[in-house]
C-alpha positions in Angstrom: 193.0 20.4 128.6 190.4 19.2 126.1 187.5 16.8 126.5 187.9 13.4 128.1 185.4 11.6 125.8 183.7 12.2 122.5 180.3 13.8 122.7 179.2 11.7 119.8 180.3 8.1 120.5 181.8 8.2 124.0 185.3 7.1 122.8 188.1 8.3 125.2 190.0 11.2 123.5 192.9 11.6 125.9 192.6 15.4 125.6 193.0 15.3 121.8 189.7 15.8 120.1 188.8 17.8 117.0 186.5 20.8 117.0 183.5 20.9 114.7 184.3 24.1 112.7 180.6 25.0 112.6 179.5 24.4 116.2 182.8 24.4 118.1 181.9 21.1 119.8 184.7 18.6 120.2 184.6 15.1 118.8 187.0 12.2 118.2 188.7 11.7 114.9 186.2 8.9 114.0 183.2 11.2 114.3 184.5 14.3 112.5 184.4 14.2 108.7 187.1 15.6 106.4 185.0 18.8 106.0 185.3 19.5 109.7 181.7 18.6 110.7 180.2 15.9 112.8 179.4 12.9 110.6 175.9 11.8 110.1 174.2 9.8 112.9 173.9 6.7 110.6 177.6 6.8 109.7 178.6 7.0 113.4 176.1 4.3 114.4 177.2 1.8 111.6 180.9 2.3 112.6 180.1 1.5 116.2 177.9 -1.5 115.3 180.8 -3.0 113.2 183.2 -2.4 116.1 181.0 -4.3 118.6 180.5 -7.1 116.1 184.2 -7.4 115.5 185.6 -6.7 119.0 183.0 -8.5 121.1 181.6 -11.0 118.5 178.0 -9.6 118.9 175.4 -10.5 116.3 174.3 -7.4 114.4 170.9 -7.1 116.3 172.7 -7.2 119.6 175.3 -4.8 118.6 172.7 -2.4 117.3 170.8 -2.5 120.6 174.0 -1.7 122.6 175.0 1.1 120.2 171.6 2.7 120.1 171.5 2.6 123.9 174.9 4.3 124.1 174.1 6.9 121.4 170.9 7.9 123.2 173.1 9.1 126.1 175.5 11.2 124.0 175.2 15.0 124.0 175.6 15.1 120.2 172.4 13.0 119.7 170.3 14.1 122.7 167.7 16.0 120.6 167.3 13.1 118.2 163.9 11.4 118.2 164.3 8.7 115.6 166.5 5.8 116.5 
C-alpha cells in the first residue's frame, strides 16, 4: 500500500509517493527532485511557507513559525539541529 503521508512535509500521499533512489524513503512529488533525491530543507521549507501565506493568509513570520514546528516533527528532518 504505500505511505499515508510524506516523511518530509506531512502532505497526504494517498498511497502514491515517490521513493528516494538513494535512501529508499518515500516522499511526495513536491519533496522529491528531478534527480530522484529529497530536496534541500530550505527548498521544502520555502515552498511550505509560501503555501501557508497563500492558503491561510499568514504573514511570513507566522508562516515560518508554523512550518518550522511542523518540519521538526517530520522523520526526514529529525536529525537536523539548525532551524
